FIMIDO-94331 format. One line per 10 residues: their letters; for each residue y, z, x of N, C-alpha, C. Coordinates in steps of 0.2 Angstrom, whole numbers, plus 2048, in hexadecimal, padded with zeros to 3 digits. Atoms other than C-alpha are relative to their C-alpha. Last residue first. Layout:
A> Y,Z,X,Y,Z,X,Y,Z,X; ...
//
This chain:
XXXXXXXXXX> 807,7FC,805,2EF,443,251,805,806,800; 804,801,805,2F7,432,257,7FE,808,7FB; 800,806,800,306,43B,261,7F9,7FF,7FD; 7FF,804,808,30C,44B,25C,801,7F7,801; 802,7FC,807,309,451,26E,802,7FF,7FB; 7FD,804,805,308,444,27D,801,803,7F9; 801,807,7FD,2FC,44F,28A,803,7FB,7F9; 7F8,800,7F9,302,461,288,800,7F8,802; 7FE,806,806,2F2,464,278,808,7FE,805; 7FA,7FC,800,2EC,475,282,806,7F9,7FE
XXXXXXXXXX> 7FF,7F9,804,2DC,46D,280,806,804,7FF; 7F8,7FD,7FD,2DE,45B,286,801,809,7FB; 7FC,804,7FB,2CE,452,288,807,805,802; 804,804,7FC,2C2,45C,27C,802,7FD,807; 800,7F7,7FE,2D1,462,270,7FB,801,807; 7F9,7FA,7FC,2D4,451,26F,7FE,806,802; 7FF,802,7F9,2C2,44B,26F,806,801,801; 802,7FF,7F8,2BF,456,262,800,7FE,805; 7FA,7FA,800,2D0,450,256,7FA,804,807; 7FD,802,7FC,2C7,43E,257,802,808,802
XXXXXXXXXX> 803,804,7FB,2B8,445,250,804,7FE,809; 806,7FD,7FE,2BE,44B,241,7FE,801,809; 7F7,7F8,7FE,2CB,440,23E,7FB,802,803; 7FA,804,7F9,2BE,432,23E,802,807,805; 805,7FF,7FA,2B1,43C,232,802,7FF,80B; 804,7FB,800,2BF,43D,227,7FD,803,808; 808,7FB,803,2C3,42A,227,7FE,808,802; 80B,802,7FD,2D3,427,229,7FA,804,7FE; 800,803,803,2E3,427,21C,7F8,7FC,805; 7FE,802,809,2EC,432,219,7FB,7FF,802
XXXXXXXXXX> 804,7FD,802,2EC,439,22C,800,802,7F9; 807,7FD,7FC,2ED,42A,233,7FF,808,7FD; 804,806,7FF,2FB,425,22B,7F9,804,7FF; 802,7FE,805,304,435,22D,7FC,7FE,7FE; 803,7F9,803,302,432,23F,800,804,7FA; 807,7FF,807,30B,420,23C,7F9,806,800; 7FD,804,80A,31B,424,242,7FC,7FF,7FD; 7FE,7FA,805,315,42F,251,802,7FD,7F8; 7FB,7FC,7FC,30B,423,25D,801,806,7FE; 7FE,7F9,806,2FE,41B,24F,807,804,803
XXXXXXXXXX> 801,7F6,801,2FC,40C,25A,802,803,7FC; 7FA,7FC,7FB,306,3FA,25C,7FE,807,800; 7FD,800,7FA,2F7,3EE,25B,803,803,802; 804,806,7FF,2EF,3EE,246,801,800,80A; 7FE,801,7F6,2F5,3FD,243,7FA,7FD,7FE; 7F7,801,800,2F3,3FF,22E,800,801,804; 7FE,7F9,7FF,2E0,3FB,22E,809,7FD,800; 7FA,804,7FA,2D8,3EC,223,803,807,803; 805,7FD,7FA,2C9,3EF,215,806,7FF,80A; 800,808,7FD,2D4,3E3,20A,7FB,804,805
XXXXXXXXXX> 804,804,808,2D6,3F1,1FC,7FB,7FC,806; 808,7FD,7FD,2DD,3FB,20F,7F9,7FF,7FA; 808,800,7FB,2E7,3F1,210,7FD,800,803; 804,805,7FE,2F1,3F2,1FF,7F9,7FB,805; 807,7FE,806,2F1,404,1FF,7FE,7F6,800; 807,7FD,800,2FB,401,20E,7FA,800,7FD; 808,808,7F8,304,3F2,209,7FC,806,801; 802,805,804,30B,400,1F8,7FC,7F8,807; 805,7FC,802,30A,40F,205,7FF,7F9,7FC; 806,7FE,7FA,317,409,213,7FB,803,7FA
XXXXXXXXXX> 804,807,7FB,322,403,205,7F8,7FF,804; 802,803,806,326,412,1FC,7FE,7FA,801; 807,7FC,7FC,327,41B,211,7FD,7FD,7F7; 80B,800,7FA,331,410,214,7FC,804,7FD; 807,804,803,33F,410,204,7FA,7FD,805; 800,802,805,34E,418,205,7F7,800,7FE; 7FF,7FA,802,350,41B,217,801,7FF,7F9; 806,7FE,7FE,34A,407,21B,802,809,7FF; 808,801,802,355,402,20E,7FB,801,800; 7FE,7FE,808,365,40A,213,7F8,7FE,7FD
XXXXXXXXXX> 7F9,7FB,7FE,365,403,226,7FB,806,7F9; 805,7FD,801,360,3F4,21F,7FD,808,803; 800,801,7F8,36F,3F2,217,7F9,803,801; 802,7FB,7FE,36D,3E9,206,7FF,804,809; 7FC,7FE,800,377,3D6,205,7FE,80B,7FF; 7FB,801,7FE,366,3CF,205,807,803,7FD; 800,803,806,358,3DA,1FE,806,7FC,807; 7FE,7FA,806,352,3E5,20C,801,7F6,7FD; 7F8,7FF,800,345,3DF,21A,803,800,7FC; 7FE,801,807,331,3E0,217,80B,802,803
XXXXXXXXXX> 7F9,7FB,802,327,3DF,226,806,7FC,7FA; 7FE,800,806,317,3D7,225,804,808,802; 7FE,7FC,801,30E,3D6,239,807,7FC,7F9; 7F8,7FF,804,302,3D0,235,803,800,803; 7FC,7FD,7FF,2EE,3CE,241,809,801,7FE; 7FF,7FB,807,2DE,3C8,237,808,805,804; 801,7F8,7FF,2DF,3C0,24B,7FE,808,7FC; 807,801,7FD,2E2,3AE,249,7FA,805,803; 803,802,805,2F0,3B2,23D,7F7,801,802; 804,803,7FD,2F8,3BC,24C,7F9,7FE,7FA
XXXXXXXXXX> 806,7FD,7FB,309,3BF,245,7F7,7FD,800; 802,803,7FD,317,3BB,235,7F9,801,806; 806,7FF,7FF,31D,3C2,226,800,7FB,807; 7FE,805,7F8,330,3C6,226,7F7,800,800; 806,7FE,7FB,330,3CC,211,801,7F9,807; 804,806,7FE,341,3CB,209,7FA,801,804; 806,7FE,7FA,341,3D6,1FA,800,7FC,805; 800,803,7FE,34A,3D0,1EA,801,801,80A; 7FE,807,801,346,3DB,1DF,805,7FB,807; 7FA,801,801,33D,3E9,1E4,803,7FB,804
XXXXXXXXXX> 7FE,7F8,802,32F,3EF,1D8,808,802,806; 802,7FD,807,328,3E0,1D4,804,805,801; 7FC,804,807,32D,3D6,1E4,804,806,7FA; 7F9,7FE,7FD,324,3E3,1EF,805,7FD,7FD; 7FF,7F6,7FF,315,3E1,1E6,806,802,800; 7FE,7FE,805,316,3CE,1E3,800,80A,7FF; 7FA,7FF,7FF,316,3CE,1F7,7FF,802,7F9; 7FE,7FB,7FD,305,3D9,1F6,80A,7FF,7FF; 801,7F7,804,2FB,3D1,1EC,809,801,801; 7FD,801,80A,2FF,3BF,1F2,801,804,7FC
XXXXXXXXXX> 7F7,800,801,302,3C4,204,801,800,7FC; 7FD,7FA,7FF,2EE,3CB,204,806,802,7FF; 802,7FD,805,2E6,3BE,1FC,804,807,801; 7FE,806,808,2EA,3B1,207,804,808,7FC; 7F8,800,800,2E7,3C0,215,803,7FD,7FD; 7FD,7FB,802,2D6,3C4,210,808,800,800; 806,803,809,2C8,3B6,218,805,800,7F9; 7FF,808,805,2D2,3BA,226,7FF,7FB,7FC; 804,802,802,2CD,3CE,224,803,7F9,7FF; 803,803,807,2DC,3D9,224,7FB,7FB,803
XXXXXXXXXX> 808,807,7FD,2E6,3DE,234,7FE,801,7F9; 805,7FF,806,2FB,3E7,22F,7F8,7FB,806; 804,802,7FB,307,3EB,23D,7FA,800,7FD; 807,7FC,805,314,3F0,22E,7FC,7FB,806; 802,802,7FA,328,3F1,235,7FA,802,7FD; 809,7FD,7F9,333,3F6,229,7FB,7FC,7FF; 804,805,806,346,3EC,22B,7F9,806,801; 803,7FC,802,356,3F3,236,7F9,7FA,7F8; 7FF,7FA,804,361,3E3,232,7F8,806,802; 7FC,800,808,363,3D1,235,800,808,800
XXXXXXXXXX> 7F4,7FF,805,367,3D2,246,7FE,7FC,7F9; 7FC,7FB,800,356,3DB,24A,804,7FE,7FF; 7FB,7FA,805,34E,3D0,241,801,803,802; 7FF,805,806,350,3C1,24B,802,806,7FB; 7F6,801,7FE,34B,3C9,259,805,800,7FA; 7FD,7F8,7FD,33B,3CE,254,806,7FE,800; 801,7FD,805,33A,3BA,24D,801,809,800; 7F7,801,802,340,3B3,25D,7FF,807,7FA; 7FF,7F9,7FE,32B,3B6,265,80A,800,7FE; 806,7F9,805,325,3A7,257,803,808,803
XXXXXXXXXX> 7FE,7FF,804,336,39A,25F,7FC,806,7FC; 7F9,7FE,803,333,39F,270,801,800,7FA; 803,7FB,7FF,31F,398,270,808,806,7FC; 802,7FC,807,329,38B,266,7FC,805,803; 7FB,800,802,333,387,278,7FD,801,7F9; 7FC,7FC,7FC,327,38B,285,802,801,7F8; 802,7F9,803,31D,37F,27E,801,806,7FE; 800,7FC,808,32B,376,27F,7FA,803,7FF; 7FB,800,803,32D,376,28F,801,801,7F8; 802,7F7,7FF,31B,376,295,809,801,7FC
XXXXXXXXXX> 801,7FE,7F9,31C,364,28D,801,80A,800; 7FF,807,7F9,31A,358,281,7FF,804,805; 7FB,7FF,7FB,316,366,274,7FE,7FB,804; 803,7FE,7F5,30E,360,266,807,800,804; 7F9,802,7FA,318,35D,254,7FC,803,806; 801,7FB,7F8,30C,361,240,804,7FB,806; 7FE,7FF,7FA,30F,35F,22F,802,800,80A; 7FA,807,7FD,309,35E,221,806,7FF,804; 7F8,800,7FB,2FA,369,226,805,7FB,7FC; 801,7FB,801,2E8,370,218,80A,801,804
XXXXXXXXXX> 7FC,7FF,803,2E8,35E,212,805,809,801; 802,7FB,806,2DB,359,217,802,804,7FB; 805,808,803,2E1,347,223,7FB,809,7FA; 7F9,806,806,2EF,353,226,7FB,7FF,7FD; 7FE,7FD,803,2E0,360,231,807,7FF,7F9; 804,7FB,806,2D7,352,235,803,808,7FB; 801,806,805,2E8,34B,240,7F9,801,7FA; 7FA,800,804,2EC,35F,246,7FC,7F7,7FC; 803,7F9,802,2D8,35F,24E,804,7FF,7FA; 808,803,806,2D8,34B,254,801,807,7FC
XXXXXXXXXX> 7FA,802,806,2EC,351,25B,7FB,7FF,7FC; 7FE,7FA,803,2E0,361,264,804,7FA,7FA; 809,7FF,803,2D2,353,26B,805,809,7FC; 806,805,804,2DD,349,273,7FF,804,7FB; 7FC,804,804,2E8,355,27A,800,7FA,7FE; 7FF,7FC,800,2DB,35E,285,805,800,7F9; 806,7FE,806,2D3,34E,289,803,807,7FB; 800,806,807,2E5,348,290,7FA,802,7FB; 7FB,7FD,803,2EA,35A,29B,7FE,7FA,7F8; 7FC,804,7FE,2D7,35B,2A3,807,800,7F8
XXXXXXXXXX> 7FF,804,7FC,2CA,366,29F,809,7FD,7FE; 801,803,7F7,2C9,376,29F,801,7FC,801; 806,804,7FF,2D3,37B,28F,7FB,7FE,809; 800,803,7F8,2E0,386,288,7F9,7FD,800; 806,806,7FE,2E6,380,274,7FD,804,809; 7FF,802,7F9,2F3,389,26E,7FB,7FF,802; 806,800,7FF,2F7,389,259,804,7FE,808; 7FB,800,7F4,30B,38D,256,7F5,802,7FD; 807,7FD,7FA,307,38F,23F,800,7FD,805; 802,803,7F8,314,38D,235,7FF,802,804
XXXXXXXXXX> 805,7FE,7FA,314,390,222,803,7FC,804; 801,7F7,802,31E,38F,212,7FE,803,806; 805,800,803,327,37F,21A,7FE,807,7FF; 803,7FC,801,338,37B,224,7F6,800,7F8; 7FC,800,805,338,36A,22C,7FE,806,7FB; 800,801,808,331,36B,23D,803,801,7F9; 806,805,7FE,336,36D,24F,802,7FC,7F8; 808,7FD,805,33F,37C,24C,7FF,7F7,7FD; 805,805,805,34C,37B,25A,7F9,801,7FE; 807,800,7FF,354,38C,261,7FD,7F7,7FC
XXXXXXXXXX> 801,806,7FC,368,38A,25F,7F9,7FC,803; 800,808,802,369,391,24F,7FF,7FA,806; 800,807,7F6,360,3A1,257,804,7FD,7FA; 7FD,7FD,7FC,367,3AD,248,802,7FF,80A; 7FA,7FC,803,366,3A5,237,802,800,806; 7FC,806,804,359,397,23E,808,804,802; 7FE,800,7F9,350,3AA,245,805,7F8,800; 7FF,7FB,7FC,34E,3B0,234,805,7FD,807; 7F7,801,803,34D,39F,22C,804,807,805; 7FE,805,7FD,33C,3A0,237,807,800,800
XXXXXXXXXX> 802,7FD,7FA,335,3B2,230,806,7F8,803; 7FA,7FD,800,33B,3AB,21C,801,803,807; 7F8,801,801,330,39C,21F,805,804,802; 7FB,801,808,322,3A5,225,804,801,800; 7F9,7FE,7FE,31A,3A5,238,803,7FE,7F6; 7FC,803,806,308,3A4,23C,807,801,7FD; 7F8,7FE,7FF,302,3A2,24E,801,7FF,7FA; 801,802,807,2F1,39E,252,801,805,7FC; 7FC,7FA,803,2ED,3A2,266,804,7F9,7FB; 7FF,7F6,803,2DF,39E,26E,806,804,801
XXXXXXXXXX> 7FD,7FA,803,2D4,391,26A,804,804,803; 7FD,803,800,2C9,38A,278,808,801,7FC; 7FE,7FA,7FC,2BE,394,274,806,802,802; 808,7FA,7FF,2B5,389,264,807,804,806; 800,7FC,7F8,2C3,37A,264,7FE,803,803; 7FC,805,7FC,2BE,36F,256,801,803,807; 807,803,801,2B5,37F,24B,800,7FA,806; 805,7FD,7FD,2C1,38A,24F,7F9,7FD,800; 7FC,802,7F6,2CF,37C,24D,7FC,805,801; 7FC,807,7FC,2CA,379,23C,7FF,801,802
XXXXXXXXXX> 808,804,800,2C5,38B,238,800,7FD,7FE; 806,7FC,7FD,2D6,390,238,7FA,7FD,802; 7FD,805,7F7,2E0,380,232,7FB,807,803; 803,80C,7FD,2D5,384,221,803,7FF,807; 803,800,7FA,2E1,397,226,7F9,7FF,7FD; 7FF,801,7F8,2EF,38E,227,7FB,803,801; 800,804,7FE,2ED,387,212,7FE,801,809; 805,805,801,2E8,396,20C,7FC,7FD,804; 805,7FD,7FD,2F7,39C,212,7F9,7FC,7FE; 800,7F8,801,302,391,20A,7FA,802,803
XXXXXXXXXX> 7FB,7FD,805,30B,380,20E,7FC,807,7FA; 804,800,805,307,37C,21F,803,804,7F7; 7FC,7FD,80B,311,375,22A,7FB,7FF,7FB; 803,801,807,308,374,23D,803,804,7FA; 800,800,80A,30F,376,24B,801,7FD,7FE; 7FC,802,807,309,375,25F,803,802,7FA; 7F9,7FB,807,306,379,26F,800,7FB,7FA; 7FA,805,806,2F9,374,27C,800,802,7FE; 7FE,7FC,808,2F2,37C,28C,805,7FA,7FC; 7F7,801,805,2EC,372,29B,7FD,804,7FC
XXXXXXXXXX> 7FD,806,7FF,2DE,377,2A8,807,7FD,7FD; 802,807,804,2DC,387,2A4,801,7FC,803; 7FA,808,803,2DE,394,2AE,7FD,7FB,800; 7FB,803,7FC,2D0,39D,2B6,804,7FF,7FA; 806,807,801,2CA,3AD,2AC,807,7FE,804; 7FD,808,800,2D1,3C1,2B1,7F9,7FB,7FE; 804,808,7FF,2CA,3CF,2AD,801,7FC,801; 7FD,802,802,2D3,3E1,2B1,7FC,7F6,800; 805,806,801,2D0,3EF,2B9,7FE,7FB,7FD; 807,805,801,2DA,3FD,2B8,801,7FB,802
XXXXXXXXXX> 801,806,7FD,2E8,409,2BD,7FC,7FF,7FF; 7FE,800,7F9,2F0,41D,2BB,7FF,7F4,800; 7FF,808,7FF,2EC,41B,2A6,804,800,805; 7FB,804,7FB,2F1,42F,2A2,7FC,7FB,805; 7FF,802,7F5,2E0,439,299,80A,7FA,800; 804,7FE,800,2E1,43C,285,801,800,80B; 804,7F7,802,2F1,43F,27C,7F7,800,802; 7FE,7FC,7FC,2F6,42D,286,801,80B,7FC; 7FB,801,801,2F4,420,276,805,805,808; 7FE,7F9,800,2E3,421,277,807,804,7FF
XXXXXXXXXX> 7FF,801,805,2E1,40E,275,802,809,7FD; 7FC,807,801,2D8,40D,286,800,801,7F9; 7F9,7FF,7FE,2D2,41F,28A,807,7F7,7FE; 7FF,7FA,802,2C2,420,283,808,802,7FF; 7FE,7FF,809,2BD,40F,282,801,805,7FE; 7FA,807,801,2BE,411,295,803,7FF,7FC; 7FD,7FD,800,2AF,420,295,808,7FE,800; 7FB,806,7FE,2A5,418,28E,806,802,801; 7FC,803,805,296,424,28D,809,7FC,802; 7FE,7FC,804,287,423,299,808,800,7FB
XXXXXXXXXX> 7FF,7F8,7FC,284,41A,2A6,802,805,7FB; 804,7FB,807,283,406,29D,7FE,809,804; 802,7FB,7FB,28C,3FB,2AC,7FF,807,7F7; 807,7FC,803,28D,3EA,2A8,7FF,805,804; 802,802,806,29F,3E0,2A9,7F9,803,7FF; 805,7FE,801,2A1,3ED,2BC,800,7F7,7F6; 7FF,806,803,2B2,3E9,2C2,7FC,800,7FC; 806,807,801,2B2,3FB,2C1,802,7FB,7FF; 7FD,807,803,2C5,406,2C2,7F7,7FD,803; 803,805,804,2BD,417,2BD,801,7F8,7FF
XXXXXXXXXX> 800,807,7FB,2C1,424,2CA,7FD,7FA,7FB; 805,806,7FE,2C7,431,2BF,800,7FB,800; 7FE,808,7FE,2D6,43C,2C8,7F6,7FD,7FC; 804,804,7FB,2D8,44F,2C0,7FE,7F7,800; 7FB,801,7F9,2E9,455,2BD,7FB,7FD,805; 7FA,7FD,7F8,2E4,460,2AD,7FF,7FF,807; 7FA,7FC,804,2E7,454,29E,7FE,807,805; 800,7FF,809,2DE,447,2A7,804,805,802; 800,7F6,7FF,2E3,43B,2B4,7FF,802,7F9; 7FB,7F9,806,2DC,42A,2AF,7FF,803,806
XXXXXXXXXX> 802,7F9,7FD,2D3,41C,2BB,806,802,7FB; 7FB,7FB,800,2CD,40E,2B1,801,805,802; 7FF,7FA,7FB,2C1,3FF,2B1,808,804,800; 80A,7FD,7FE,2BA,3F1,2A9,804,805,802; 802,7F9,7FA,2CA,3EC,29D,7F8,803,801; 7FE,803,7F9,2CC,3DC,294,802,804,807; 805,804,7FE,2C5,3DF,284,800,7FC,809; 809,7FE,7FD,2CE,3EF,286,7FA,7FB,801; 800,7FC,7F9,2E0,3E6,285,7F9,804,7FF; 7FA,7FB,7FC,2DC,3DB,275,7FF,803,806
XXXXXXXXXX> 800,7F8,804,2CF,3CE,272,808,805,804; 800,7FF,7FE,2D0,3BA,27C,7FD,80B,7FF; 808,800,7FA,2CE,3B0,272,7FE,802,803; 807,807,801,2D6,3B2,265,7FA,802,801; 805,7F8,804,2DE,3C4,26A,7FA,7FB,7FF; 80B,805,801,2E7,3B5,272,7FE,806,801; 802,806,803,2F9,3BA,26C,7F9,7FE,803; 7FE,807,7FE,2FA,3CC,26D,7FF,7FA,7FD; 801,809,802,2F1,3D9,26E,805,7FC,802; 7FC,805,800,2F4,3EB,278,7FF,7FB,7FA
XXXXXXXXXX> 806,806,801,2E8,3F9,277,804,7F8,7FE; 803,802,806,2F4,407,277,7FD,7FA,7FE; 801,7FA,802,2F0,410,287,800,7FE,7F8; 808,7FC,800,2E9,400,28F,800,804,7F9; 802,805,806,2FC,3F5,28C,7FA,804,7FE; 801,7FF,803,303,405,292,7FC,7FD,7F9; 802,7FA,806,2FC,405,2A0,801,803,7FA; 807,802,801,2FE,3F4,2A5,7FD,806,7FC; 801,7FE,7FC,311,3F5,2A0,7F6,801,7FF; 804,7F8,801,31E,3ED,294,7FB,801,806
XXXXXXXXXX> 7FB,7F9,800,32D,3E3,29B,7F9,805,7FF; 7FA,7FF,7F9,32A,3D2,29F,802,806,800; 805,800,7FA,31B,3D3,291,803,801,808; 7FC,7FD,7FD,323,3D7,282,7FF,7FF,809; 7F8,803,800,31F,3C7,277,805,807,804; 7FA,800,806,30E,3CA,27C,805,7FF,802; 7FB,803,802,2FF,3C2,287,805,804,7FA; 7FB,7FB,805,2EE,3CB,28E,808,7FD,801; 801,803,809,2E4,3BB,294,806,807,7FC; 802,7FA,805,2E7,3BF,2A7,802,801,7FA
XXXXXXXXXX> 7FF,800,803,2E2,3AD,2AF,802,808,7FD; 807,7FC,805,2DD,3A8,2C1,806,801,7FB; 802,805,804,2E4,39A,2CD,7FD,804,7F9; 804,800,7FF,2E9,3A6,2D8,7FE,7FA,7FC; 801,800,7FC,2FA,3A9,2D4,7F9,7FA,805; 800,808,7FE,2F6,3A9,2C4,802,7FC,809; 806,804,800,2F1,3BB,2C6,7FF,7F8,803; 803,7FE,7FA,300,3BF,2CF,7F9,7FC,7FE; 7FE,803,7FA,309,3B7,2C2,7FC,801,806; 800,805,801,302,3C2,2B5,7FF,7F7,805
XXXXXXXXXX> 805,803,800,301,3CF,2BB,801,7FA,800; 801,803,7F8,313,3CE,2BD,7FA,7FF,803; 7F8,807,800,317,3CB,2A9,7FE,800,80A; 806,804,804,30B,3DB,2A7,803,7FB,800; 7FE,804,806,317,3E6,2AF,7FB,7FA,7FE; 800,804,7FF,30F,3F2,2BC,803,7FC,7F8; 7FA,800,7FF,310,407,2B9,801,7F4,802; 7FE,7FE,809,2FD,408,2B3,808,7FC,7FF; 7FE,7FA,804,2F5,401,2C6,806,802,7F7; 7F9,7FF,7FF,2ED,3F2,2C9,804,806,7FD
XXXXXXXXXX> 800,7F9,7FF,2DB,3EB,2CC,806,802,800; 7FC,7FF,7FD,2D9,3D9,2C7,800,808,7FE; 800,7FA,800,2C6,3D1,2C5,809,800,800; 7FD,802,804,2BE,3C1,2C2,804,804,800; 800,7FB,805,2B2,3C6,2CD,803,7FF,7FB; 804,804,804,2B3,3B7,2D9,7FE,806,7FB; 803,806,808,2C4,3B9,2D5,7FA,7FF,804; 807,801,800,2C7,3CB,2DB,7FF,7FB,800; 801,806,807,2DA,3D0,2DA,7FA,7FE,805; 804,803,800,2DE,3E3,2E1,7FF,7F9,7FC
XXXXXXXXXX> 806,7FF,7F9,2E7,3EF,2E2,7FD,7FE,804; 805,803,800,2F9,3E9,2D9,7FB,802,806; 802,807,7F6,307,3F5,2DD,7F9,7FE,7FB; 800,806,802,311,3FE,2CD,7FD,7FA,805; 806,802,7FF,310,40F,2CD,7FE,7F8,7FD; 802,802,7F6,320,411,2CE,7FE,7FF,802; 7FC,806,7FE,322,40D,2BA,800,7FF,806; 807,804,7F9,315,41A,2B7,805,7FB,802; 7FF,80D,802,324,423,2AC,7F9,800,805; 804,802,7F8,31E,439,2A7,802,7F7,802
XXXXXXXXXX> 802,807,800,32D,43F,29A,7FE,7FC,807; 800,807,7FA,32B,450,29E,7FD,7FC,7FE; 808,803,800,32B,45A,28A,803,7FA,80A; 804,7FF,7FA,339,467,289,7F8,7FD,801; 7FD,803,7F7,349,45F,283,7FA,804,803; 7FD,7F9,7FB,344,463,272,802,803,807; 7F9,7FE,802,348,452,268,801,806,805; 800,7FC,805,334,44B,26C,80B,801,802; 801,7FB,803,330,43D,27B,805,805,7F8; 7F8,7FB,7FF,333,42D,27C,7FB,80A,7FD
XXXXXXXXXX> 803,7FF,7FC,31D,424,27C,809,802,803; 803,7FB,7F9,318,423,26D,800,800,805; 7FB,7F9,7FD,325,41E,262,7FE,805,803; 801,7FC,802,31D,411,258,805,808,801; 7FC,803,803,324,400,25F,7FF,807,7FC; 805,7FB,806,320,405,270,803,7FB,7F9; 7FF,805,806,32B,3FA,27E,7FC,801,7F9; 7FE,7FB,808,32B,40A,287,803,7F7,7FD; 7F9,803,801,327,402,298,803,800,7FA; 7FF,807,7FB,31A,40E,29B,807,7F9,802
XXXXXXXXXX> 7FD,806,802,31E,41E,296,7FB,7FC,806; 7FF,807,7FE,315,42E,295,801,7FC,7FE; 801,807,801,317,43E,28E,7FF,7F9,802; 7FC,80B,7FD,316,44B,297,800,7FE,7F9; 803,809,806,314,45F,28B,803,7FB,805; 7FD,806,800,317,46E,297,7FB,7FA,7FC; 800,802,808,30B,47F,298,804,7FA,800; 7FA,7FE,802,310,482,2AB,800,7FF,7F8; 802,7FB,801,2FE,480,2B0,807,804,7FF; 804,7FF,804,301,46D,2A7,7FB,809,802
XXXXXXXXXX> 7FE,7FE,807,30E,46A,2AC,7FC,803,7FD; 7FB,7F9,800,309,46E,2C0,804,7FE,7F9; 800,7F9,800,2FA,465,2BE,806,805,7FF; 802,7FF,806,301,454,2B4,7FF,809,802; 7FE,7FF,806,30C,451,2C2,7FC,805,7FB; 7FD,7FA,800,2FE,454,2CF,807,805,7FC; 807,7F7,801,2F1,448,2C8,806,805,803; 803,7FE,809,301,43C,2C5,7FD,809,801; 7FC,7FF,800,305,43D,2D8,802,802,7F7; 7FE,7F7,7FE,2F5,43C,2DE,803,803,7FC
XXXXXXXXXX> 804,7FC,801,2F7,429,2D4,7FD,80A,801; 807,806,7FC,305,421,2DC,7FC,805,7FB; 802,806,7FA,319,424,2DC,7F8,7FB,802; 805,7FE,7FC,31D,432,2CE,7FF,7F7,801; 802,809,7FB,32C,42D,2C5,7FD,803,803; 802,803,7FA,332,43E,2BB,7FC,7FB,801; 803,803,7FE,33E,441,2AC,7FC,7FC,804; 801,804,7FC,341,44F,2A7,7FC,7FB,801; 7FE,7F5,7FA,344,45C,29B,802,7FE,806; 806,7FE,7F9,343,44C,291,803,806,803
XXXXXXXXXX> 7FD,7FD,7FC,34E,448,27E,7FB,806,805; 802,7F9,7FD,349,43C,272,803,804,806; 7FD,7FE,7FB,34E,42E,269,7FF,807,800; 803,7F7,7FE,341,425,25D,807,7FF,808; 801,7FE,805,34A,417,255,7FF,807,7FD; 7FB,7FF,800,350,40A,262,801,805,7F7; 7FE,7FE,805,344,400,25D,805,805,7FE; 801,806,800,33E,3FF,271,805,801,7FC; 808,805,801,33D,414,272,804,7F7,800; 803,802,806,348,420,277,800,7F9,800
XXXXXXXXXX> 800,7FF,805,349,428,284,7FE,804,7F9; 801,7FE,802,348,420,293,7FA,806,7F9; 806,805,7FA,351,415,295,7F7,804,801; 804,804,80A,35B,421,289,7FD,7FC,802; 807,800,803,35C,42C,29A,7FC,7FC,7FB; 802,802,806,370,42C,29C,7F8,7FF,802; 7FE,80A,801,376,438,2A8,7FD,7FE,7FD; 7FA,7FF,804,368,449,2AC,805,7FA,801; 7FF,7FA,805,357,44E,2B1,80A,800,7FD; 7F7,802,803,351,441,2B9,800,804,7FA
XXXXXXXXXX> 804,7FA,807,342,445,2C5,807,7FF,801; 806,800,808,33D,438,2D2,801,802,7FB; 7FD,805,805,34E,43B,2DC,7FD,7FC,7FE; 7FA,7FF,808,348,44C,2E0,802,7F9,7FB; 7FB,802,7FF,336,446,2E7,805,803,7FC; 7FE,809,801,327,443,2DE,806,7FF,802; 808,805,804,31B,455,2E1,804,7F8,801; 809,801,7FC,327,45F,2E7,7FE,7FB,802; 7FC,803,7FA,336,459,2DC,7FC,803,806; 803,805,7FE,327,45F,2D0,805,7F9,803
XXXXXXXXXX> 805,805,7FD,329,46F,2D5,7FC,7FA,801; 801,800,7F6,33A,471,2D5,7FA,7FD,800; 7FB,806,7FE,33A,46D,2C3,800,801,807; 808,807,802,32B,477,2BF,804,7FA,803; 805,800,7FC,337,487,2C7,7F9,7FA,800; 7FF,801,7FA,346,480,2BD,7FA,804,803; 7FD,807,800,33C,481,2AB,802,7FE,807; 7F5,801,803,336,493,2AE,804,7FA,801; 7FA,800,7FA,323,492,2B0,805,801,7FE; 7FC,803,7F9,31A,495,2A1,802,801,806
XX> 7F5,7FF,7FE,310,4A5,29F,802,7F6,803; 7FD,804,7F9,2FD,4A0,29C,804,800,7FC
//
């Protein structure tokens, strides 16, 4: 097939979505640069369709022209998976205008919405009906539903509700040939062949373009209680987790761990943020959501913490007295990545290992990194409840973060990822592969699994035009 001239393609795209929605000049950094400002590309054009039909027509036009497409949601990804490369030949397909909530079915406990809907907007729409969309992550004010599903986003409530995949019942997807798969089922049970939904969730836009989804909802909890607990070791944190699971059951909806240096960075860069507990080796943020009223829920939570102190796995604790205080505790946790950015570039890791292995993994890996790079600072925090840590490596004090990253990122990654592998873990828990970790996937994934992935890619996108250079 002979590619169509670029100007002819752009004229076709303007005819599909309108001239105002095909951007080719001016400052396009909001689309061409990723959130971490680590990846910067150049798009042939940014195209902003407003409906599934327009998305399908854009895909057909680009396929006919042999032009690659890079789908993008809220551009909050962390692995370089949603920005164009530097060639200036790829069309960036922004889904942000596909942002309508199509239906909320209260009896079926489902919400159907388009891919460009901001996650926080969907949470608020569900809450207005007395319902809960349990997917929650730090970028929820700007990330979008399609991106959440394309990357199988995790977040702070995976412990109770699972990743985005577990919350999705059905999808609408535009294929690489511009056809539309209408799979917006609200069914919990549907055994009618291969599960195409799970194929597209987590595929990072390399197999098809998610344009809408049907998501599970739940009743809003009658009470939510939040607390901070100080622990002397990660072993104590795991013991607290086991106790909380036993005492709270499904009511335990959040269990976040924060290392001392992580909170030291928050104190240094955001001194106005209150830290209600004295500095400890580890601080745990716990959240309980309960169908009972405020008083019984709080009493149960306080009994848990009292038992933890009696058993010696917690040295001190504080329970939020109000919604404002609860939000302040969560703000403390969510300010860690912002404090890291203020401190300078760092080597980020999004790893998962079995919860039981986390103390051993951290002790061994901490020692190896300190021996090889004396003075290196570890910003360790994350979702201990589901085994996912953001085990980030900051340069020694006085050494530039950019210089340390440029010189040592690969070697640091090998130490960390080898240690993860020894524990049967994953080097990418919730951020995905994108462009950043493509080499690691090729080197570390089971060869049979890689061959199956390549076969699926070849079957669904034989021309390789959907988000090329990502994942595989």
